[in-house]
C-alpha positions as CSV (number, residue, x, y, z in Angstrom):
1,L,0.6,-5.3,-15.1
2,D,-1.7,-2.6,-13.7
3,L,-2.3,-0.9,-10.9
4,A,-4.6,-3.7,-9.6
5,A,-2.7,-6.2,-10.4
6,A,0.3,-4.8,-8.7
7,V,-2.1,-3.8,-5.7
8,D,-3.1,-7.3,-5.3
9,A,0.8,-8.1,-4.8
10,L,1.6,-6.4,-1.9
11,T,1.7,-8.3,1.3
12,P,-2.1,-9.0,2.6
13,R,-0.9,-6.2,5.4
14,L,0.5,-3.9,3.7
15,R,-2.7,-4.3,1.1
16,D,-5.0,-3.6,3.9
17,V,-3.6,-0.8,4.9
18,F,-2.7,1.2,1.6
19,V,-6.2,0.3,0.6
20,L,-7.6,1.7,3.5
21,H,-5.9,5.3,3.5
22,D,-4.8,6.0,-0.4
23,V,-7.7,4.5,-1.4
24,M,-10.7,5.2,1.1
25,G,-9.4,8.2,2.3
26,F,-9.0,6.8,6.3
27,R,-6.6,8.7,8.9
28,A,-3.6,7.0,9.9
29,A,-5.3,7.4,13.2
30,E,-8.5,5.6,12.1
31,I,-6.3,2.5,10.4
32,A,-4.1,2.5,13.8
33,E,-7.3,1.5,16.0
34,Q,-9.4,-0.7,13.5
35,L,-6.2,-2.5,13.3
36,G,-5.1,-2.6,16.6
37,L,-1.5,-1.3,15.1
38,A,0.7,2.0,16.1
39,E,-0.2,4.7,14.1
40,L,3.7,5.0,13.3
41,T,3.9,1.4,12.1
42,V,0.1,2.3,9.9
43,R,2.5,4.6,8.7
44,S,5.4,2.8,8.1
45,H,3.3,0.3,6.1
46,V,1.4,2.7,3.9
47,A,5.3,4.4,2.8
48,R,6.2,0.8,2.2
49,A,3.2,-0.1,0.2
50,R,3.8,2.9,-2.0
51,S,7.4,2.0,-2.3
52,A,6.5,-1.3,-3.5
53,L,3.9,-0.6,-6.3
54,R,6.1,2.6,-7.7
55,D,8.9,-0.4,-7.8
56,R,6.3,-2.9,-9.7
57,L,5.4,-0.2,-11.5
58,R,8.3,0.8,-12.8
59,D,10.1,-2.7,-13.6
60,D,6.8,-3.9,-15.6
61,G,7.0,-0.5,-17.4
62,D,10.5,-1.0,-18.4
63,R,9.8,-4.4,-19.5
64,G,7.0,-3.0,-22.0
65,R,10.2,-0.9,-24.0
Protein backbone atom coordinates (compact mmCIF):
# COMPACT_ATOMS: atom_id res chain seq x y z
CA LEU A 1 0.00 0.00 0.00
CA ASP A 2 1.05 3.56 -0.49
CA LEU A 3 0.80 6.36 2.04
CA ALA A 4 -2.61 7.55 0.80
CA ALA A 5 -4.11 4.10 1.25
CA ALA A 6 -2.55 3.81 4.72
CA VAL A 7 -4.01 7.20 5.71
CA ASP A 8 -7.41 6.12 4.38
CA ALA A 9 -7.24 3.04 6.60
CA LEU A 10 -7.04 5.16 9.77
CA THR A 11 -10.18 5.75 11.81
CA PRO A 12 -11.99 8.92 10.73
CA ARG A 13 -10.92 10.86 13.86
CA LEU A 14 -7.27 9.83 13.59
CA ARG A 15 -7.29 10.59 9.87
CA ASP A 16 -8.81 14.04 10.39
CA VAL A 17 -6.33 14.98 13.11
CA PHE A 18 -3.35 13.58 11.18
CA VAL A 19 -4.26 15.42 7.97
CA LEU A 20 -4.94 18.70 9.75
CA HIS A 21 -1.70 18.51 11.73
CA ASP A 22 0.89 16.77 9.55
CA VAL A 23 -0.41 17.54 6.07
CA MET A 24 -2.03 20.94 6.43
CA GLY A 25 0.22 22.23 9.21
CA PHE A 26 -2.33 23.30 11.81
CA ARG A 27 -1.14 23.45 15.41
CA ALA A 28 -2.64 21.11 18.01
CA ALA A 29 -4.36 24.02 19.75
CA GLU A 30 -6.06 25.09 16.52
CA ILE A 31 -7.24 21.57 15.79
CA ALA A 32 -8.51 21.14 19.35
CA GLU A 33 -10.56 24.29 19.05
CA GLN A 34 -12.01 23.35 15.66
CA LEU A 35 -12.89 19.76 16.63
CA GLY A 36 -13.95 20.46 20.21
CA LEU A 37 -11.21 18.29 21.70
CA ALA A 38 -8.62 18.84 24.40
CA GLU A 39 -5.21 19.79 23.02
CA LEU A 40 -3.67 16.79 24.77
CA THR A 41 -6.18 14.54 22.99
CA VAL A 42 -5.16 15.99 19.63
CA ARG A 43 -1.49 15.38 20.41
CA SER A 44 -2.31 11.82 21.44
CA HIS A 45 -4.28 11.24 18.23
CA VAL A 46 -1.39 12.55 16.13
CA ALA A 47 1.00 10.15 17.85
CA ARG A 48 -1.40 7.21 17.47
CA ALA A 49 -1.97 8.01 13.78
CA ARG A 50 1.77 8.22 13.09
CA SER A 51 2.36 4.92 14.89
CA ALA A 52 -0.45 3.21 12.97
CA LEU A 53 0.91 4.54 9.67
CA ARG A 54 4.44 3.38 10.47
CA ASP A 55 3.17 -0.08 11.38
CA ARG A 56 1.01 -0.36 8.27
CA LEU A 57 3.70 0.86 5.89
CA ARG A 58 6.31 -1.37 7.52
CA ASP A 59 4.01 -4.42 7.27
CA ASP A 60 3.26 -3.68 3.61
CA GLY A 61 6.97 -3.26 2.89
CA ASP A 62 7.75 -6.59 4.52
CA ARG A 63 5.16 -8.34 2.35
CA GLY A 64 6.79 -7.02 -0.80
CA ARG A 65 10.11 -8.75 -0.08
